[in-house]
DSSP file (Angstrom, degrees, kcal/mol; ACC not computed):
  #  RESIDUE AA STRUCTURE BP1 BP2  ACC     N-H-->O    O-->H-N    N-H-->O    O-->H-N    TCO  KAPPA ALPHA  PHI   PSI    X-CA   Y-CA   Z-CA
    1    1 A M              0   0    0      0, 0.0     2,-0.5     0, 0.0     3,-0.0   0.000 360.0 360.0 360.0 137.7 -114.6  101.8  -45.2
    2    2 A N        -     0   0    0      1,-0.2     4,-0.1     2,-0.0     0, 0.0  -0.684 360.0-159.6 -82.6 122.7 -113.9   99.3  -47.9
    3    3 A E  S    S+     0   0    0     -2,-0.5    -1,-0.2     1,-0.2     0, 0.0   0.705  82.2  55.9 -74.3 -20.3 -111.1  100.4  -50.2
    4    4 A H  S    S-     0   0    0     -3,-0.0    -1,-0.2     2,-0.0    -2,-0.0  -0.914  84.8-141.6-117.3 104.2 -112.2   98.1  -53.0
    5    5 A P        -     0   0    0      0, 0.0    -2,-0.1     0, 0.0     3,-0.0  -0.166  16.9-123.6 -60.7 158.2 -115.8   98.6  -54.1
    6    6 A L  S    S+     0   0    0     -4,-0.1     2,-0.3    41,-0.0    -2,-0.0   0.676  92.0  29.4 -74.6 -17.1 -117.9   95.5  -55.0
    7    7 A Y  S    S-     0   0    0     40,-0.1     2,-0.2    38,-0.0    40,-0.2  -0.932  70.7-132.6-140.1 162.9 -118.6   97.0  -58.4
    8    8 A L  E     -A   46   0A   0     38,-3.0    38,-3.1    -2,-0.3     2,-0.1  -0.624  36.6-101.6-101.1 167.3 -117.1   99.3  -61.1
    9    9 A D  E >   -A   45   0A   0     -2,-0.2     3,-2.1    36,-0.2    34,-0.2  -0.453  43.8 -92.4 -82.3 169.5 -119.0  102.0  -62.8
   10   10 A G  G >  S+     0   0    0     32,-1.5     3,-2.2    34,-0.9     4,-0.2   0.607 113.4  83.4 -59.6 -13.8 -120.4  101.6  -66.3
   11   11 A N  G >  S+     0   0    0     31,-0.7     3,-1.5     1,-0.3     4,-0.4   0.724  75.1  75.2 -63.5 -17.7 -117.2  103.0  -67.9
   12   12 A A  G <  S+     0   0    0     -3,-2.1    -1,-0.3     1,-0.3     3,-0.2   0.660  89.5  59.6 -64.5 -16.0 -115.8   99.5  -67.5
   13   13 A L  G <> S+     0   0    0     -3,-2.2     4,-2.3     1,-0.2     5,-0.4   0.556  79.9  88.9 -87.0  -9.4 -118.0   98.6  -70.5
   14   14 A A  H <> S+     0   0    0     -3,-1.5     4,-1.7    -4,-0.2    -1,-0.2   0.900  88.3  45.6 -59.5 -44.3 -116.4  101.1  -72.8
   15   15 A G  H  > S+     0   0    0     -4,-0.4     4,-0.9    -3,-0.2    -1,-0.2   0.984 117.3  39.3 -63.7 -59.4 -113.7   98.7  -74.0
   16   16 A P  H >4 S+     0   0    0      0, 0.0     3,-0.9     0, 0.0     4,-0.3   0.934 123.5  40.1 -61.0 -44.9 -115.7   95.6  -74.7
   17   17 A L  H >X S+     0   0    0     -4,-2.3     4,-1.7     1,-0.2     3,-1.3   0.792 106.4  65.2 -75.1 -26.4 -118.7   97.4  -76.2
   18   18 A G  H 3< S+     0   0    0     -4,-1.7    -1,-0.2    -5,-0.4    -3,-0.1   0.697  90.9  66.5 -66.3 -18.5 -116.5   99.9  -78.0
   19   19 A E  T << S+     0   0    0     -4,-0.9    -1,-0.2    -3,-0.9    -2,-0.2   0.721 114.4  27.6 -72.7 -22.1 -115.3   97.0  -80.1
   20   20 A V  T <4 S+     0   0    0     -3,-1.3     2,-0.4    -4,-0.3    -2,-0.2   0.582 112.3  67.2-117.4 -14.1 -118.7   96.5  -81.7
   21   21 A F     <  -     0   0    0     -4,-1.7    -1,-0.1     2,-0.1     0, 0.0  -0.893  63.6-148.6-112.8 141.6 -120.3  100.0  -81.6
   22   22 A A  S    S+     0   0    0     -2,-0.4     2,-0.3     2,-0.1    -1,-0.1   0.609  83.1  57.3 -81.3 -12.3 -119.1  103.0  -83.6
   23   23 A V  S    S-     0   0    0      1,-0.0    -2,-0.1     2,-0.0     3,-0.0  -0.736 106.3 -83.1-114.2 165.9 -120.2  105.5  -80.9
   24   24 A D    >   -     0   0    0     -2,-0.3     3,-1.2     1,-0.2     4,-0.2  -0.556  39.5-160.8 -68.4 111.2 -119.2  105.7  -77.2
   25   25 A P  G >  S+     0   0    0      0, 0.0     3,-1.5     0, 0.0    16,-0.3   0.745  80.1  72.6 -70.4 -21.7 -121.6  103.2  -75.6
   26   26 A T  G 3  S+     0   0    0      1,-0.3    16,-2.0    15,-0.2    17,-0.2   0.659  91.1  59.1 -67.9 -14.7 -121.2  104.7  -72.1
   27   27 A T  G <  S+     0   0    0     -3,-1.2    -1,-0.3    14,-0.2     2,-0.1   0.533  79.3 113.4 -92.3  -5.9 -123.3  107.8  -73.1
   28   28 A A    <   -     0   0    0     -3,-1.5    13,-1.9    -4,-0.2     2,-0.3  -0.404  63.1-132.6 -66.4 140.9 -126.4  105.7  -74.1
   29   29 A W  E     -F   40   0B   0     11,-0.2     2,-0.3    12,-0.1    11,-0.2  -0.678  21.2-171.8 -93.9 149.8 -129.4  106.2  -71.9
   30   30 A R  E     -F   39   0B   0      9,-2.1     9,-2.3    -2,-0.3     2,-0.6  -0.997  16.4-148.3-139.2 139.7 -131.5  103.4  -70.4
   31   31 A L  E     -F   38   0B   0     -2,-0.3     6,-0.1     7,-0.2    -2,-0.0  -0.948  28.3-127.1-109.3 117.5 -134.8  103.5  -68.6
   32   32 A C     >  -     0   0    0      5,-2.2     4,-1.6    -2,-0.6    32,-0.1  -0.418  10.2-152.0 -67.0 126.2 -135.0  100.7  -66.1
   33   33 A P  T  4 S+     0   0    0      0, 0.0    -1,-0.2     0, 0.0    -2,-0.0   0.730  92.5  49.8 -71.0 -18.4 -138.2   98.7  -66.6
   34   34 A S  T  4 S+     0   0    0      3,-0.1    -2,-0.0     1,-0.1    -3,-0.0   0.941 131.6   7.9 -83.7 -52.7 -138.2   97.6  -62.9
   35   35 A C  T  4 S-     0   0    0      2,-0.1    -1,-0.1    27,-0.0    -3,-0.0   0.511  90.7-126.2-111.2  -6.2 -137.7  100.9  -61.0
   36   36 A R     <  +     0   0    0     -4,-1.6     0, 0.0     1,-0.2     0, 0.0   0.623  53.5 154.7  71.4  15.1 -138.0  103.5  -63.9
   37   37 A L        -     0   0    0     -6,-0.1    -5,-2.2     1,-0.0     2,-0.4  -0.620  38.0-140.7 -73.1 124.9 -134.7  105.1  -63.1
   38   38 A P  E     +F   31   0B   0      0, 0.0     2,-0.3     0, 0.0    -7,-0.2  -0.745  36.2 155.1 -84.1 136.0 -133.1  106.8  -66.1
   39   39 A A  E     -F   30   0B   0     -9,-2.3    -9,-2.1    -2,-0.4     2,-0.1  -0.988  39.9-117.5-156.7 150.8 -129.3  106.3  -66.2
   40   40 A T  E >   -F   29   0B   0     -2,-0.3     3,-1.1   -11,-0.2     4,-0.5  -0.441  37.2-106.9 -82.6 164.8 -126.5  106.2  -68.7
   41   41 A V  G >  S+     0   0    0    -13,-1.9     3,-1.3   -16,-0.3   -14,-0.2   0.865 121.0  62.2 -58.3 -36.1 -124.5  103.1  -69.3
   42   42 A A  G 3  S+     0   0    0    -16,-2.0   -32,-1.5     1,-0.3   -31,-0.7   0.766 101.1  53.6 -62.9 -26.1 -121.6  104.9  -67.5
   43   43 A Q  G <  S+     0   0    0     -3,-1.1    -1,-0.3   -17,-0.2    -2,-0.2   0.563  84.7 106.7 -87.6  -6.7 -123.8  105.0  -64.3
   44   44 A L  S <  S-     0   0    0     -3,-1.3   -34,-0.9    -4,-0.5     2,-0.6  -0.305  76.5-116.6 -68.4 155.5 -124.6  101.3  -64.2
   45   45 A H  E     -AB   9  56A   0     11,-2.6    11,-3.3   -36,-0.2     2,-0.5  -0.867  33.2-156.1 -95.2 121.1 -122.9   99.2  -61.5
   46   46 A V  E     -AB   8  55A   0    -38,-3.1   -38,-3.0    -2,-0.6     2,-0.4  -0.873  10.0-169.8-109.3 128.2 -120.7   96.6  -63.2
   47   47 A Y  E     + B   0  54A   0      7,-3.2     7,-2.8    -2,-0.5   -40,-0.1  -0.886  39.1  19.3-113.9 144.3 -119.6   93.3  -61.7
   48   48 A G        -     0   0    0     -2,-0.4     5,-0.1     5,-0.2    -2,-0.0  -0.978  25.1-159.4 160.5-159.6 -117.0   90.9  -63.0
   49   49 A P  S    S+     0   0    0      0, 0.0    -2,-0.1     0, 0.0    -1,-0.0  -0.985  73.4  84.6 -94.7 -14.0 -114.7   90.4  -64.7
   50   50 A E  S    S-     0   0    0      1,-0.3    18,-0.0    18,-0.1     0, 0.0  -0.790 107.4  -2.9-104.9 142.0 -115.2   86.6  -64.9
   51   51 A P  S    S-     0   0    0      0, 0.0    -1,-0.3     0, 0.0    18,-0.3  -0.982 133.9 -48.8 -79.9  -3.7 -116.9   85.0  -66.7
   52   52 A G        -     0   0    0     16,-0.1     2,-0.5    -5,-0.1    16,-0.2  -0.929  66.1 -70.0-168.2-170.9 -118.0   88.3  -68.1
   53   53 A L  E     - C   0  67A   0     14,-3.1    14,-2.8    -2,-0.3     2,-0.5  -0.853  35.7-165.5-101.4 132.0 -119.3   91.7  -67.0
   54   54 A T  E     -BC  47  66A   0     -7,-2.8    -7,-3.2    -2,-0.5     2,-0.5  -0.980   7.0-158.0-115.6 124.9 -122.8   92.1  -65.6
   55   55 A A  E     -BC  46  65A   0     10,-3.3     9,-3.3    -2,-0.5    10,-1.5  -0.880  11.4-169.3-105.3 131.6 -124.2   95.6  -65.4
   56   56 A R  E     -BC  45  63A   0    -11,-3.3   -11,-2.6    -2,-0.5     7,-0.2  -0.870  31.5 -94.3-120.4 152.0 -127.0   96.4  -63.0
   57   57 A C     >  -     0   0    0      5,-2.7     4,-1.7    -2,-0.3   -13,-0.1  -0.374  27.3-139.8 -58.0 133.0 -129.3   99.3  -62.4
   58   58 A P  T  4 S+     0   0    0      0, 0.0    -1,-0.1     0, 0.0   -14,-0.1   0.647  99.4  49.9 -73.8 -10.1 -127.9  101.7  -59.8
   59   59 A G  T  4 S+     0   0    0    -22,-0.1    -2,-0.0     3,-0.1    -3,-0.0   0.884 133.4   0.6 -89.9 -44.7 -131.4  102.1  -58.3
   60   60 A C  T  4 S-     0   0    0      2,-0.1    -3,-0.0   -23,-0.1    -1,-0.0   0.416  88.6-118.9-130.1  -1.1 -132.7   98.6  -57.9
   61   61 A A     <  +     0   0    0     -4,-1.7     2,-0.1     1,-0.2     3,-0.1   0.589  55.0 157.4  67.5  16.1 -129.9   96.3  -59.1
   62   62 A A        -     0   0    0      1,-0.1    -5,-2.7    -6,-0.1     2,-0.3  -0.441  55.0 -96.1 -63.0 142.8 -131.9   94.7  -61.9
   63   63 A V  E     +C   56   0A   0     -7,-0.2    17,-0.4     1,-0.2    -7,-0.3  -0.460  44.1 175.9 -65.4 123.0 -129.7   93.2  -64.6
   64   64 A A  E     -     0   0A   0     -9,-3.3    15,-3.5     1,-0.4     2,-0.3   0.843  62.5 -26.0 -96.3 -44.0 -129.3   95.8  -67.4
   65   65 A L  E     -CD  55  78A   0    -10,-1.5   -10,-3.3    13,-0.3    -1,-0.4  -0.987  48.4-143.2-163.5 162.4 -126.9   93.9  -69.6
   66   66 A R  E     -CD  54  77A   0     11,-2.4    11,-2.5    -2,-0.3     2,-0.4  -0.990  12.7-166.6-130.9 142.0 -124.2   91.2  -69.7
   67   67 A V  E     -CD  53  76A   0    -14,-2.8   -14,-3.1    -2,-0.4     2,-0.4  -0.994   5.8-179.8-131.0 127.9 -121.1   91.2  -71.8
   68   68 A V  E     - D   0  75A   0      7,-2.1     7,-3.3    -2,-0.4     2,-0.4  -0.996  11.7-157.2-127.0 128.4 -118.8   88.2  -72.3
   69   69 A T  E     + D   0  74A   0     -2,-0.4     5,-0.2   -18,-0.3    -2,-0.0  -0.877  12.0 178.0-108.0 140.3 -115.7   88.4  -74.6
   70   70 A Q        -     0   0    0      3,-3.0    -2,-0.0    -2,-0.4     0, 0.0  -0.781  50.0 -90.0-125.1 169.5 -114.1   85.4  -76.2
   71   71 A P  S    S+     0   0    0      0, 0.0     3,-0.0     0, 0.0    -2,-0.0   0.866 124.6  16.4 -53.7 -38.9 -111.0   85.5  -78.5
   72   72 A D  S    S+     0   0    0     19,-0.1    17,-2.8    16,-0.1     2,-0.3   0.523 125.2  47.5-111.4  -8.0 -113.2   85.9  -81.7
   73   73 A Y  E     - E   0  88A   0     15,-0.2    -3,-3.0     2,-0.0     2,-0.4  -0.885  53.2-152.0-135.4 159.7 -116.6   86.9  -80.3
   74   74 A L  E     -DE  69  87A   0     13,-2.2    13,-3.0    -2,-0.3     2,-0.4  -0.993  18.2-154.2-130.0 128.9 -118.4   89.3  -78.0
   75   75 A W  E     -DE  68  86A   0     -7,-3.3    -7,-2.1    -2,-0.4     2,-0.4  -0.860  10.2-170.5-100.2 134.3 -121.7   88.1  -76.5
   76   76 A L  E     -DE  67  85A   0      9,-2.6     9,-3.3    -2,-0.4     2,-0.5  -0.984   6.4-175.6-131.5 123.4 -124.2   90.8  -75.4
   77   77 A Q  E     -D   66   0A   0    -11,-2.5   -11,-2.4    -2,-0.4     2,-0.5  -0.972  15.6-148.3-115.4 128.6 -127.4   90.1  -73.5
   78   78 A L  E >   -D   65   0A   0     -2,-0.5     3,-0.5     5,-0.2   -13,-0.3  -0.851  63.4 -18.3 -99.3 128.8 -129.8   93.0  -72.8
   79   79 A G  T 3  S-     0   0    0    -15,-3.5   -15,-0.2    -2,-0.5   -13,-0.1  -0.153  99.7 -62.9  68.4-169.8 -131.7   92.7  -69.5
   80   80 A G  T 3  S+     0   0    0    -17,-0.4    -1,-0.2   -15,-0.1   -16,-0.1   0.384  99.0 109.8 -93.5   3.7 -132.1   89.6  -67.6
   81   81 A G  S <  S-     0   0    0     -3,-0.5     2,-0.1     1,-0.2    -3,-0.0  -0.104  74.8 -83.6 -78.3 176.2 -134.1   87.7  -70.3
   82   82 A A  S    S+     0   0    0     -5,-0.1    -1,-0.2     2,-0.0    -4,-0.1  -0.353  84.3  49.2 -76.9 158.2 -133.1   84.9  -72.4
   83   83 A G        -     0   0    0     -2,-0.1     2,-0.3    -6,-0.1    -5,-0.2   0.167  56.2-150.2  93.5 149.1 -131.1   85.2  -75.6
   84   84 A A        -     0   0    0     -7,-0.1     2,-0.4     2,-0.0    -7,-0.2  -0.986  15.8-118.7-151.4 155.0 -127.9   87.0  -76.5
   85   85 A F  E     -E   76   0A   0     -9,-3.3    -9,-2.6    -2,-0.3     2,-0.5  -0.804  22.7-151.7 -94.4 135.5 -126.3   88.7  -79.5
   86   86 A R  E     -E   75   0A   0     -2,-0.4     2,-0.4   -11,-0.2   -11,-0.2  -0.955  11.0-167.9-109.6 121.6 -123.0   87.3  -80.8
   87   87 A F  E     -E   74   0A   0    -13,-3.0   -13,-2.2    -2,-0.5     2,-0.5  -0.918  19.2-131.9-108.1 132.9 -120.7   89.8  -82.5
   88   88 A T  E     -E   73   0A   0     -2,-0.4   -15,-0.2   -15,-0.2   -16,-0.1  -0.737  26.4-139.2 -80.5 124.5 -117.7   88.6  -84.5
   89   89 A L        -     0   0    0    -17,-2.8     3,-0.1    -2,-0.5   -69,-0.1  -0.559  19.7-105.9 -84.3 148.6 -114.7   90.7  -83.5
   90   90 A P        -     0   0    0      0, 0.0    -1,-0.1     0, 0.0     3,-0.1  -0.369  49.7 -86.9 -65.7 151.8 -112.1   92.0  -86.0
   91   91 A P        -     0   0    0      0, 0.0     2,-0.1     0, 0.0   -19,-0.1  -0.267  49.8-102.8 -58.0 145.9 -108.8   90.2  -86.0
   92   92 A A        -     0   0    0      1,-0.1    -3,-0.0    -3,-0.1     0, 0.0  -0.422  40.2-103.5 -70.3 145.4 -106.3   91.5  -83.5
   93   93 A A              0   0    0      1,-0.1    -1,-0.1    -2,-0.1     0, 0.0  -0.425 360.0 360.0 -69.6 142.4 -103.6   93.7  -85.0
   94   94 A P              0   0    0      0, 0.0    -1,-0.1     0, 0.0    -2,-0.1   0.526 360.0 360.0 -67.4 360.0 -100.1   92.0  -85.4
């Protein structure tokens, strides 16, 4: 048995997404357009950390979202399609 799984659960997205959303993002529901499996963000299979986190459907492994953090920005891509949202992060506390 492998002691180190190949992926984390979706709770690994709580920190990065929590920086731009006022609510706990891991409780959000998603219906996979590929296999129709309903799952929360916490149930997604997350791969990473470099160059960012890729979350996949636990049913069919379709890309659900990607998150890449930079010093001043967070990039969020929903699904496997083109385009991403760029969020400006608040300055770090001294």
